Legacy VTK file of the C-alpha trace (Angstrom):
# vtk DataFile Version 3.0
C-alpha trace
ASCII
DATASET POLYDATA
POINTS 334 float
55.074 23.955 -83.876
56.980 22.779 -80.822
57.225 25.907 -78.688
59.312 26.602 -75.599
58.207 29.486 -73.379
60.540 30.831 -70.718
58.083 31.911 -68.031
54.509 31.491 -69.198
52.355 31.657 -66.069
51.989 35.320 -65.084
50.361 37.749 -67.526
51.523 37.921 -71.129
53.000 34.463 -70.724
49.723 32.788 -69.819
48.012 34.443 -72.793
50.825 33.198 -75.043
50.277 29.659 -73.794
46.508 29.877 -74.260
46.854 31.196 -77.810
49.509 28.663 -78.760
47.423 25.767 -77.464
44.334 27.076 -79.252
46.346 27.100 -82.490
47.349 23.471 -81.983
50.959 23.965 -80.961
52.878 21.760 -78.523
54.035 23.903 -75.599
56.794 23.405 -73.049
57.226 25.764 -70.099
60.538 26.476 -68.393
60.294 28.347 -65.085
60.830 28.026 -61.342
57.291 26.813 -60.687
56.581 29.602 -58.192
53.998 31.736 -60.039
50.552 30.192 -60.637
51.964 26.641 -60.559
48.535 25.094 -61.107
48.035 26.639 -64.547
48.059 24.446 -67.648
48.188 21.015 -65.983
48.456 19.238 -69.342
51.460 21.272 -70.551
54.999 19.955 -70.171
56.938 21.751 -67.431
60.684 21.978 -67.069
61.879 23.341 -63.747
64.957 25.484 -63.315
66.288 28.943 -62.678
67.540 30.918 -65.662
70.104 32.696 -63.530
71.966 29.580 -62.443
70.329 26.342 -63.584
69.421 25.738 -67.227
70.156 22.031 -67.083
66.540 21.042 -67.817
66.885 22.595 -71.287
69.962 20.642 -72.283
69.616 17.981 -74.939
66.187 19.173 -76.078
65.037 20.848 -79.293
62.073 23.022 -80.230
61.018 24.908 -83.313
60.875 28.241 -81.503
61.361 29.814 -78.090
59.673 32.843 -76.530
61.460 34.553 -73.662
58.980 36.438 -71.470
61.072 36.576 -68.304
64.449 38.017 -69.276
65.670 41.016 -67.287
69.407 40.461 -66.749
71.716 40.469 -69.810
73.933 37.801 -68.269
71.041 35.395 -67.763
69.435 36.167 -71.129
72.715 35.583 -72.939
73.124 32.228 -71.190
69.635 31.133 -72.267
70.187 32.306 -75.838
73.553 30.553 -76.084
72.151 27.275 -74.807
69.157 27.455 -77.146
71.026 28.707 -80.232
71.440 25.161 -81.498
68.131 23.955 -80.062
65.637 26.311 -81.737
65.182 27.852 -85.167
63.729 31.106 -83.847
63.950 33.106 -80.596
61.511 35.811 -79.500
62.646 38.173 -76.775
59.915 40.171 -75.061
61.555 43.503 -74.417
60.023 46.830 -73.419
59.560 50.364 -74.670
61.381 51.293 -71.487
64.593 50.782 -73.477
64.041 54.486 -74.159
64.558 55.915 -70.682
63.487 58.631 -70.444
61.432 58.657 -73.656
61.473 62.396 -74.251
60.858 62.175 -78.006
57.278 61.576 -79.236
56.980 59.115 -82.104
60.013 56.980 -81.245
60.773 54.381 -83.914
62.580 51.078 -83.774
65.836 52.531 -85.093
66.024 55.385 -82.589
68.907 55.038 -80.112
68.105 53.229 -76.874
69.409 54.049 -73.414
72.362 51.876 -72.454
73.814 51.289 -69.008
76.745 53.404 -67.988
77.785 50.613 -65.616
77.546 47.302 -67.464
78.118 45.394 -64.237
74.891 46.641 -62.646
72.007 44.200 -62.219
69.695 46.572 -60.356
66.470 45.854 -62.245
64.341 48.229 -60.196
66.597 51.186 -61.026
67.707 50.258 -64.562
64.907 48.114 -65.963
64.896 49.765 -69.407
68.665 49.947 -70.015
69.011 46.334 -68.865
66.308 45.290 -71.347
68.269 47.096 -74.072
71.369 45.091 -73.169
69.283 41.906 -73.210
68.153 42.701 -76.768
71.775 43.204 -77.730
72.813 39.893 -76.176
70.101 37.910 -77.989
70.918 39.494 -81.341
74.623 38.775 -80.933
73.948 35.108 -80.192
71.188 34.552 -82.785
71.750 37.091 -85.571
68.913 37.066 -88.085
66.900 34.556 -86.035
65.763 36.818 -83.196
62.533 38.772 -82.824
62.578 41.654 -80.348
59.159 42.872 -79.212
59.258 46.117 -77.258
55.986 45.837 -75.435
54.152 48.879 -74.210
51.845 48.996 -71.222
49.953 45.702 -71.183
46.351 45.563 -70.002
43.539 43.052 -69.843
42.419 40.045 -67.814
44.946 38.675 -65.292
46.924 41.934 -65.198
48.906 41.713 -61.916
49.791 45.427 -61.853
46.218 46.814 -61.571
47.240 49.950 -63.490
44.466 50.056 -66.098
42.285 47.747 -64.014
42.161 50.391 -61.284
40.433 52.829 -63.621
38.034 50.209 -64.971
36.928 49.211 -61.485
36.943 52.734 -60.094
34.718 54.141 -62.826
32.405 51.145 -62.464
31.866 51.977 -58.769
30.321 55.298 -59.788
30.212 58.619 -57.979
32.822 61.353 -58.336
36.043 59.969 -59.815
39.317 61.821 -59.217
40.913 62.180 -62.652
44.262 63.866 -63.387
43.993 66.853 -65.724
44.360 67.472 -68.562
42.051 64.909 -70.157
43.977 65.336 -73.440
47.191 63.791 -72.097
48.130 60.694 -74.116
47.780 57.086 -73.030
49.028 54.101 -75.031
47.910 50.603 -74.071
47.765 47.161 -75.641
45.608 44.220 -74.615
47.962 41.380 -73.679
45.778 38.962 -75.644
46.279 40.960 -78.847
50.034 41.001 -78.297
50.079 37.290 -77.467
48.216 36.217 -80.598
50.400 38.383 -82.805
53.569 37.064 -81.154
52.607 33.461 -81.832
51.910 34.263 -85.485
55.284 35.982 -85.874
56.988 32.973 -84.318
55.178 30.686 -86.754
56.493 32.843 -89.614
60.014 33.005 -88.099
59.872 36.798 -88.314
63.054 38.516 -87.172
63.773 42.128 -86.278
62.529 44.701 -83.782
58.975 45.951 -83.333
57.277 48.440 -81.048
54.467 46.317 -79.667
51.836 48.567 -78.166
48.535 50.173 -79.131
47.599 53.314 -80.958
47.681 56.376 -78.656
44.446 57.605 -77.123
43.795 60.190 -74.403
43.159 59.862 -70.699
39.693 61.304 -71.186
38.811 58.873 -73.968
40.146 55.971 -71.912
37.927 56.830 -68.951
34.927 57.336 -71.221
35.440 53.811 -72.596
35.671 52.469 -69.055
32.370 54.165 -68.207
30.703 52.812 -71.331
31.931 49.292 -70.568
30.481 49.435 -67.074
27.305 51.353 -67.934
28.406 53.719 -65.188
26.989 57.146 -64.374
30.188 58.193 -62.615
31.289 61.829 -62.883
34.900 62.613 -63.770
36.403 65.384 -61.665
39.470 66.663 -63.484
41.976 67.962 -60.962
44.964 70.157 -61.827
48.396 68.574 -61.783
49.820 71.194 -59.417
47.096 70.475 -56.870
47.630 66.709 -57.110
51.337 67.169 -56.477
50.605 69.489 -53.555
48.515 66.663 -52.133
51.626 64.465 -52.444
50.020 62.034 -54.863
52.615 59.929 -56.614
52.405 59.824 -60.425
51.791 56.369 -61.886
51.265 54.821 -58.450
48.442 56.674 -56.689
46.867 57.578 -60.025
47.966 54.851 -62.442
49.022 55.879 -65.970
49.321 59.538 -64.883
52.795 60.833 -65.681
52.377 64.375 -64.320
53.314 65.649 -67.803
53.777 69.236 -66.710
56.468 68.253 -64.232
58.005 65.312 -66.097
58.500 66.681 -69.605
61.335 64.221 -70.223
58.714 61.442 -70.307
56.580 63.159 -72.943
57.153 60.386 -75.474
56.287 57.483 -73.157
52.756 57.004 -74.487
53.483 58.125 -78.050
55.649 55.371 -79.526
55.391 54.800 -83.275
53.723 51.433 -84.044
53.467 51.685 -87.831
55.889 48.810 -88.402
54.021 46.463 -86.066
50.652 47.340 -87.596
52.052 46.779 -91.085
53.088 43.289 -89.933
49.639 42.419 -88.634
49.321 43.723 -85.077
45.652 44.593 -84.560
43.786 45.927 -81.555
40.430 45.113 -80.013
38.378 48.074 -78.730
39.438 49.312 -75.305
35.804 49.029 -74.236
35.953 45.292 -74.861
39.097 44.978 -72.741
37.387 46.893 -69.928
34.284 44.676 -70.113
36.411 41.541 -69.896
38.235 42.905 -66.854
34.917 43.591 -65.123
33.737 40.080 -65.930
36.739 38.289 -64.434
37.175 37.307 -60.826
39.396 39.688 -58.899
42.932 38.357 -58.550
45.657 39.226 -56.023
48.687 41.220 -57.152
51.343 39.207 -58.944
55.088 38.816 -58.640
57.644 40.979 -60.430
61.395 40.554 -60.061
60.630 38.088 -57.252
58.729 40.703 -55.225
54.992 40.963 -54.597
53.509 43.803 -56.673
51.547 46.222 -54.462
48.086 47.235 -55.676
48.081 50.409 -57.763
45.660 53.259 -57.232
44.211 55.427 -54.507
42.491 54.076 -51.455
38.835 55.235 -51.569
39.232 57.183 -48.312
42.254 59.065 -49.622
40.532 59.765 -52.925
37.565 61.258 -51.070
39.892 63.445 -49.024
41.611 64.835 -52.113
38.295 65.451 -53.877
36.948 67.306 -50.879
40.105 69.398 -50.655
39.804 70.231 -54.373
36.169 71.291 -54.002
36.890 73.527 -51.005
40.208 74.997 -52.195
40.681 78.728 -51.691
LINES 1 335
334 0 1 2 3 4 5 6 7 8 9 10 11 12 13 14 15 16 17 18 19 20 21 22 23 24 25 26 27 28 29 30 31 32 33 34 35 36 37 38 39 40 41 42 43 44 45 46 47 48 49 50 51 52 53 54 55 56 57 58 59 60 61 62 63 64 65 66 67 68 69 70 71 72 73 74 75 76 77 78 79 80 81 82 83 84 85 86 87 88 89 90 91 92 93 94 95 96 97 98 99 100 101 102 103 104 105 106 107 108 109 110 111 112 113 114 115 116 117 118 119 120 121 122 123 124 125 126 127 128 129 130 131 132 133 134 135 136 137 138 139 140 141 142 143 144 145 146 147 148 149 150 151 152 153 154 155 156 157 158 159 160 161 162 163 164 165 166 167 168 169 170 171 172 173 174 175 176 177 178 179 180 181 182 183 184 185 186 187 188 189 190 191 192 193 194 195 196 197 198 199 200 201 202 203 204 205 206 207 208 209 210 211 212 213 214 215 216 217 218 219 220 221 222 223 224 225 226 227 228 229 230 231 232 233 234 235 236 237 238 239 240 241 242 243 244 245 246 247 248 249 250 251 252 253 254 255 256 257 258 259 260 261 262 263 264 265 266 267 268 269 270 271 272 273 274 275 276 277 278 279 280 281 282 283 284 285 286 287 288 289 290 291 292 293 294 295 296 297 298 299 300 301 302 303 304 305 306 307 308 309 310 311 312 313 314 315 316 317 318 319 320 321 322 323 324 325 326 327 328 329 330 331 332 333
Protein backbone atom coordinates (compact mmCIF):
# COMPACT_ATOMS: atom_id res chain seq x y z
CA UNK A 1 0.00 0.00 0.00
CA UNK A 2 1.22 3.48 -0.87
CA UNK A 3 0.41 5.49 2.25
CA UNK A 4 0.44 9.24 2.81
CA UNK A 5 0.63 10.44 6.42
CA UNK A 6 -0.10 14.06 7.25
CA UNK A 7 2.21 14.64 10.21
CA UNK A 8 3.95 11.44 11.23
CA UNK A 9 6.85 12.49 13.45
CA UNK A 10 5.46 13.26 16.92
CA UNK A 11 3.68 10.52 18.86
CA UNK A 12 0.91 8.50 17.24
CA UNK A 13 2.28 9.51 13.86
CA UNK A 14 5.71 8.01 14.41
CA UNK A 15 4.14 4.75 15.59
CA UNK A 16 1.95 4.72 12.47
CA UNK A 17 5.04 5.09 10.29
CA UNK A 18 6.91 2.35 12.15
CA UNK A 19 3.99 -0.07 11.87
CA UNK A 20 3.36 0.72 8.21
CA UNK A 21 7.02 0.19 7.32
CA UNK A 22 7.12 -3.06 9.30
CA UNK A 23 4.13 -4.27 7.26
CA UNK A 24 5.94 -3.49 4.01
CA UNK A 25 4.05 -0.38 2.98
CA UNK A 26 5.53 2.57 1.08
CA UNK A 27 5.18 5.70 3.21
CA UNK A 28 5.22 9.38 2.31
CA UNK A 29 5.19 12.08 4.98
CA UNK A 30 3.73 15.55 4.50
CA UNK A 31 4.59 18.06 7.23
CA UNK A 32 6.50 21.26 7.95
CA UNK A 33 9.69 19.43 8.92
CA UNK A 34 9.84 21.09 12.34
CA UNK A 35 9.12 18.17 14.72
CA UNK A 36 11.76 15.41 14.95
CA UNK A 37 13.04 16.13 11.42
CA UNK A 38 15.70 13.42 11.67
CA UNK A 39 13.21 10.56 12.02
CA UNK A 40 12.78 8.04 9.20
CA UNK A 41 15.63 9.17 6.92
CA UNK A 42 14.67 6.64 4.25
CA UNK A 43 11.02 7.76 4.02
CA UNK A 44 9.89 10.21 1.36
CA UNK A 45 9.17 13.67 2.77
CA UNK A 46 7.00 16.35 1.24
CA UNK A 47 7.31 19.76 2.86
CA UNK A 48 4.45 22.19 3.23
CA UNK A 49 1.97 23.77 5.59
CA UNK A 50 -1.57 22.41 5.58
CA UNK A 51 -2.97 25.80 6.47
CA UNK A 52 -1.67 27.60 3.41
CA UNK A 53 0.59 25.46 1.21
CA UNK A 54 -0.51 22.04 -0.04
CA UNK A 55 1.30 22.37 -3.34
CA UNK A 56 3.64 19.44 -2.62
CA UNK A 57 0.63 17.09 -2.69
CA UNK A 58 -0.61 18.15 -6.10
CA UNK A 59 -0.30 15.71 -8.96
CA UNK A 60 0.43 12.73 -6.70
CA UNK A 61 -1.62 9.65 -5.85
CA UNK A 62 -1.64 7.19 -2.96
CA UNK A 63 -3.80 4.28 -1.94
CA UNK A 64 -4.68 5.81 1.42
CA UNK A 65 -4.03 8.85 3.58
CA UNK A 66 -3.94 9.18 7.37
CA UNK A 67 -4.44 12.64 8.83
CA UNK A 68 -2.86 12.88 12.29
CA UNK A 69 -2.46 16.65 12.43
CA UNK A 70 -5.86 18.15 11.62
CA UNK A 71 -7.26 20.66 14.10
CA UNK A 72 -8.87 23.41 12.01
CA UNK A 73 -11.93 22.53 9.88
CA UNK A 74 -10.85 24.94 7.15
CA UNK A 75 -7.43 23.33 6.79
CA UNK A 76 -8.77 19.77 7.08
CA UNK A 77 -11.37 20.43 4.41
CA UNK A 78 -8.69 21.80 2.08
CA UNK A 79 -6.56 18.68 2.54
CA UNK A 80 -9.53 16.37 2.03
CA UNK A 81 -10.65 18.20 -1.11
CA UNK A 82 -7.19 18.06 -2.65
CA UNK A 83 -6.79 14.37 -1.82
CA UNK A 84 -10.32 13.28 -2.74
CA UNK A 85 -9.19 12.32 -6.23
CA UNK A 86 -5.72 11.24 -5.11
CA UNK A 87 -6.52 8.53 -2.54
CA UNK A 88 -9.03 5.71 -2.22
CA UNK A 89 -9.35 6.02 1.56
CA UNK A 90 -8.87 8.80 4.14
CA UNK A 91 -8.40 8.27 7.88
CA UNK A 92 -8.97 11.25 10.14
CA UNK A 93 -7.58 10.97 13.65
CA UNK A 94 -10.16 12.74 15.76
CA UNK A 95 -10.65 12.76 19.52
CA UNK A 96 -13.12 11.75 22.18
CA UNK A 97 -13.02 15.41 23.10
CA UNK A 98 -15.72 15.89 20.46
CA UNK A 99 -17.94 15.27 23.49
CA UNK A 100 -17.18 18.37 25.55
CA UNK A 101 -18.01 18.06 28.34
CA UNK A 102 -18.55 14.29 28.30
CA UNK A 103 -21.09 14.11 31.10
CA UNK A 104 -22.65 10.82 29.98
CA UNK A 105 -20.83 7.56 30.83
CA UNK A 106 -20.78 4.99 28.04
CA UNK A 107 -20.87 7.43 25.12
CA UNK A 108 -21.26 5.69 21.77
CA UNK A 109 -20.33 6.72 18.27
CA UNK A 110 -23.85 7.88 17.41
CA UNK A 111 -24.26 10.12 20.45
CA UNK A 112 -24.43 13.83 19.59
CA UNK A 113 -21.12 15.68 19.59
CA UNK A 114 -20.48 19.23 20.77
CA UNK A 115 -20.45 21.70 17.89
CA UNK A 116 -19.09 25.23 17.85
CA UNK A 117 -21.52 28.02 18.47
CA UNK A 118 -19.21 30.31 16.49
CA UNK A 119 -18.14 28.51 13.32
CA UNK A 120 -15.59 31.23 12.57
CA UNK A 121 -13.53 30.48 15.68
CA UNK A 122 -10.14 28.81 15.26
CA UNK A 123 -9.13 28.93 18.93
CA UNK A 124 -7.81 25.38 19.29
CA UNK A 125 -6.81 25.76 22.93
CA UNK A 126 -10.35 26.76 23.94
CA UNK A 127 -12.40 24.69 21.48
CA UNK A 128 -10.24 21.68 20.65
CA UNK A 129 -13.08 19.14 20.84
CA UNK A 130 -15.77 21.09 18.95
CA UNK A 131 -13.23 21.94 16.24
CA UNK A 132 -12.36 18.24 15.90
CA UNK A 133 -16.09 17.52 15.49
CA UNK A 134 -16.27 20.05 12.66
CA UNK A 135 -13.18 18.47 11.09
CA UNK A 136 -14.92 15.07 11.11
CA UNK A 137 -17.90 16.67 9.43
CA UNK A 138 -15.73 18.30 6.76
CA UNK A 139 -13.94 15.04 5.88
CA UNK A 140 -17.19 13.10 5.65
CA UNK A 141 -18.76 15.72 3.40
CA UNK A 142 -15.80 15.60 1.01
CA UNK A 143 -15.24 11.82 1.05
CA UNK A 144 -18.59 10.21 1.90
CA UNK A 145 -18.26 6.47 2.43
CA UNK A 146 -14.46 6.59 2.07
CA UNK A 147 -13.56 8.21 5.39
CA UNK A 148 -12.57 6.57 8.67
CA UNK A 149 -12.93 8.70 11.80
CA UNK A 150 -10.98 7.48 14.82
CA UNK A 151 -11.87 9.27 18.04
CA UNK A 152 -8.75 8.57 20.02
CA UNK A 153 -8.77 8.56 23.78
CA UNK A 154 -5.83 9.39 25.99
CA UNK A 155 -2.74 7.99 24.27
CA UNK A 156 0.14 6.60 26.30
CA UNK A 157 3.38 4.76 25.70
CA UNK A 158 6.92 5.40 24.49
CA UNK A 159 7.59 8.85 22.99
CA UNK A 160 4.55 10.41 24.69
CA UNK A 161 5.29 14.17 24.63
CA UNK A 162 2.62 15.04 27.22
CA UNK A 163 4.10 13.08 30.18
CA UNK A 164 0.60 12.47 31.57
CA UNK A 165 0.77 8.71 32.15
CA UNK A 166 4.56 8.77 32.04
CA UNK A 167 4.58 10.97 35.14
CA UNK A 168 2.91 8.24 37.18
CA UNK A 169 5.14 5.50 35.78
CA UNK A 170 8.29 7.40 36.67
CA UNK A 171 6.98 8.72 39.97
CA UNK A 172 5.99 5.30 41.29
CA UNK A 173 9.32 3.91 40.12
CA UNK A 174 11.18 6.46 42.28
CA UNK A 175 9.60 4.92 45.38
CA UNK A 176 8.71 6.47 48.71
CA UNK A 177 5.35 8.05 49.53
CA UNK A 178 3.43 8.86 46.35
CA UNK A 179 0.71 11.53 46.44
CA UNK A 180 -2.33 9.93 44.81
CA UNK A 181 -5.72 11.61 44.29
CA UNK A 182 -8.59 9.85 46.06
CA UNK A 183 -10.73 7.95 45.44
CA UNK A 184 -8.72 5.08 43.97
CA UNK A 185 -11.92 3.81 42.28
CA UNK A 186 -12.20 6.78 39.91
CA UNK A 187 -12.05 5.61 36.29
CA UNK A 188 -9.13 5.97 33.90
CA UNK A 189 -9.22 5.03 30.22
CA UNK A 190 -5.97 4.81 28.26
CA UNK A 191 -4.73 3.28 25.03
CA UNK A 192 -1.16 2.49 24.05
CA UNK A 193 -0.38 4.51 20.92
CA UNK A 194 1.26 1.45 19.38
CA UNK A 195 -1.96 -0.56 19.69
CA UNK A 196 -3.93 2.25 18.07
CA UNK A 197 -1.33 2.66 15.33
CA UNK A 198 -1.30 -1.00 14.33
CA UNK A 199 -5.08 -1.16 14.28
CA UNK A 200 -5.30 2.04 12.22
CA UNK A 201 -2.98 0.65 9.56
CA UNK A 202 -5.03 -2.54 9.33
CA UNK A 203 -8.27 -0.57 8.94
CA UNK A 204 -6.67 1.50 6.20
CA UNK A 205 -5.58 -1.68 4.43
CA UNK A 206 -9.20 -2.90 4.58
CA UNK A 207 -10.57 0.52 3.49
CA UNK A 208 -12.82 0.52 6.55
CA UNK A 209 -15.11 3.55 6.77
CA UNK A 210 -17.16 4.94 9.63
CA UNK A 211 -16.56 6.24 13.14
CA UNK A 212 -14.93 4.41 16.03
CA UNK A 213 -14.12 5.26 19.63
CA UNK A 214 -10.44 4.39 19.74
CA UNK A 215 -9.37 4.02 23.34
CA UNK A 216 -8.86 1.29 25.93
CA UNK A 217 -11.15 -0.49 28.32
CA UNK A 218 -11.73 1.54 31.51
CA UNK A 219 -9.68 0.74 34.59
CA UNK A 220 -9.32 2.60 37.90
CA UNK A 221 -6.72 5.02 39.17
CA UNK A 222 -5.76 2.54 41.87
CA UNK A 223 -5.33 -0.33 39.41
CA UNK A 224 -3.30 1.90 37.10
CA UNK A 225 -0.86 2.82 39.86
CA UNK A 226 -0.60 -0.79 40.98
CA UNK A 227 0.40 -1.77 37.43
CA UNK A 228 2.99 1.01 37.41
CA UNK A 229 4.43 -0.32 40.67
CA UNK A 230 4.51 -3.88 39.35
CA UNK A 231 6.26 -2.75 36.17
CA UNK A 232 8.95 -0.98 38.15
CA UNK A 233 9.26 -3.53 40.96
CA UNK A 234 8.71 -0.55 43.24
CA UNK A 235 8.00 -0.59 46.97
CA UNK A 236 6.43 2.86 46.84
CA UNK A 237 3.50 3.61 49.15
CA UNK A 238 0.40 5.28 47.73
CA UNK A 239 -0.98 8.04 49.93
CA UNK A 240 -4.55 8.68 48.86
CA UNK A 241 -5.43 12.31 49.52
CA UNK A 242 -8.98 13.69 49.55
CA UNK A 243 -10.08 15.80 46.61
CA UNK A 244 -11.17 18.70 48.81
CA UNK A 245 -7.73 18.88 50.41
CA UNK A 246 -5.97 18.78 47.03
CA UNK A 247 -8.11 21.65 45.80
CA UNK A 248 -7.43 23.59 49.00
CA UNK A 249 -3.75 23.16 48.21
CA UNK A 250 -4.49 24.75 44.81
CA UNK A 251 -3.43 21.70 42.83
CA UNK A 252 -4.70 21.86 39.29
CA UNK A 253 -6.60 18.79 38.04
CA UNK A 254 -5.01 17.04 35.07
CA UNK A 255 -1.91 19.24 35.21
CA UNK A 256 -0.34 18.92 38.67
CA UNK A 257 -1.76 15.42 39.06
CA UNK A 258 -2.14 14.08 35.52
CA UNK A 259 -5.30 12.11 34.67
CA UNK A 260 -7.03 13.38 37.83
CA UNK A 261 -10.30 15.07 36.92
CA UNK A 262 -11.38 16.09 40.43
CA UNK A 263 -14.59 14.10 39.85
CA UNK A 264 -16.38 15.48 42.88
CA UNK A 265 -16.05 19.03 41.60
CA UNK A 266 -16.27 18.37 37.85
CA UNK A 267 -19.28 16.08 37.55
CA UNK A 268 -19.87 17.24 33.98
CA UNK A 269 -16.73 15.32 32.99
CA UNK A 270 -17.90 12.06 34.54
CA UNK A 271 -18.00 10.29 31.18
CA UNK A 272 -14.51 11.32 30.03
CA UNK A 273 -12.85 8.01 30.93
CA UNK A 274 -15.89 5.82 30.29
CA UNK A 275 -16.38 5.87 26.52
CA UNK A 276 -17.94 2.79 24.94
CA UNK A 277 -15.39 0.90 22.79
CA UNK A 278 -17.46 -2.15 21.86
CA UNK A 279 -17.53 -1.25 18.16
CA UNK A 280 -13.76 -0.80 17.96
CA UNK A 281 -13.10 -4.06 19.80
CA UNK A 282 -15.52 -5.89 17.51
CA UNK A 283 -13.46 -4.59 14.57
CA UNK A 284 -10.18 -5.84 15.98
CA UNK A 285 -8.81 -3.22 18.37
CA UNK A 286 -6.84 -5.10 21.03
CA UNK A 287 -4.86 -3.89 24.02
CA UNK A 288 -1.54 -4.89 25.51
CA UNK A 289 -1.34 -5.01 29.33
CA UNK A 290 -0.83 -1.62 30.95
CA UNK A 291 2.09 -3.12 32.85
CA UNK A 292 3.85 -3.77 29.55
CA UNK A 293 3.32 -0.16 28.46
CA UNK A 294 4.75 1.05 31.78
CA UNK A 295 7.81 -1.22 31.44
CA UNK A 296 8.49 0.08 27.94
CA UNK A 297 8.27 3.67 29.16
CA UNK A 298 10.79 2.94 31.91
CA UNK A 299 13.12 1.33 29.39
CA UNK A 300 13.19 4.26 26.97
CA UNK A 301 15.48 7.25 27.16
CA UNK A 302 13.81 10.30 28.64
CA UNK A 303 12.67 12.73 25.96
CA UNK A 304 11.91 16.47 26.17
CA UNK A 305 8.32 17.66 25.92
CA UNK A 306 6.93 17.84 22.41
CA UNK A 307 5.09 20.43 20.36
CA UNK A 308 1.31 20.82 20.27
CA UNK A 309 -0.48 23.47 18.22
CA UNK A 310 2.96 24.97 17.53
CA UNK A 311 3.67 25.50 21.24
CA UNK A 312 6.10 23.62 23.48
CA UNK A 313 4.18 21.28 25.81
CA UNK A 314 5.15 21.89 29.46
CA UNK A 315 5.96 18.83 31.56
CA UNK A 316 2.96 17.44 33.43
CA UNK A 317 3.02 16.50 37.09
CA UNK A 318 4.11 17.82 40.45
CA UNK A 319 7.60 18.98 41.21
CA UNK A 320 9.04 16.65 43.90
CA UNK A 321 9.45 19.54 46.36
CA UNK A 322 5.82 20.59 45.97
CA UNK A 323 4.63 17.00 46.28
CA UNK A 324 6.54 16.64 49.54
CA UNK A 325 4.99 19.84 50.85
CA UNK A 326 1.46 18.66 50.11
CA UNK A 327 2.11 15.24 51.64
CA UNK A 328 3.47 16.81 54.79
CA UNK A 329 0.48 19.13 55.01
CA UNK A 330 -1.86 16.14 54.60
CA UNK A 331 -0.11 14.19 57.35
CA UNK A 332 -0.21 17.10 59.80
CA UNK A 333 -3.70 18.40 58.97
CA UNK A 334 -5.90 19.35 61.92
